N, C-alpha and C positions, 0 to 999 in steps of 0.2 A: 907895210900895207901901202897900199897906194887910194888915196881918195879922191874923187872925182867931183867938180862942181856940179858939171850937168851934163847932158848929154852929147852937147856941141863938142866936149872935150873929149865924149869917147868917140864920137866920128872922126875926130880929126886924127885920132891916133890908129885908130882902124883904117882909115885912109892910108895914111904912111906905111902899114902891115900889110897892106892889100897891095901898094908899091911895091914893095920889097919881094913879097912872091911873084908877080905878074916880072918885074924885073930878072928874077932868078930863071924865070921859066923862057923867057925870051932869049937869055944870052945863053942858057944852056949851061947854068952851071955845075959844076959837080957835085956828086953825091953830096958831100958832106955839107955843103953850102947850103943844097936844097933844103938838105934833113935839119940845119939850123933856122933857116926861116921857117918849115915846118913848126919846129919848135916854140920859137916866138908867134906866129900865128895861133898854138894851141893856147899858149900862155895869155894870149890877147882873148881869147874866146873864155878860157878860164876867168877873166878878171871882168868881163861884161856878165858873165852869168853872176856874181858874187854880186856886182853893183845893182842886179836885177833884183836878187831875192833882199837884198838888203832896202832897195826901193819899196818892193810890195809888202816886208814887214812894216815898215814905216805908215803904209795906207791903209793897211789893216786896224 
């Protein structure tokens, strides 16, 4: 389980994943590496969703 301190940290991690994806498409990486990048970005979105849900529960 990963605990995030604040949204800045989330944004920072998101930017890293975004750079990985952009670099992958620019360099025309092979399918395997592009799939890996896609898996990571999927993992990233899942983590964001989980954090957002947790924050919503805390605010209610």
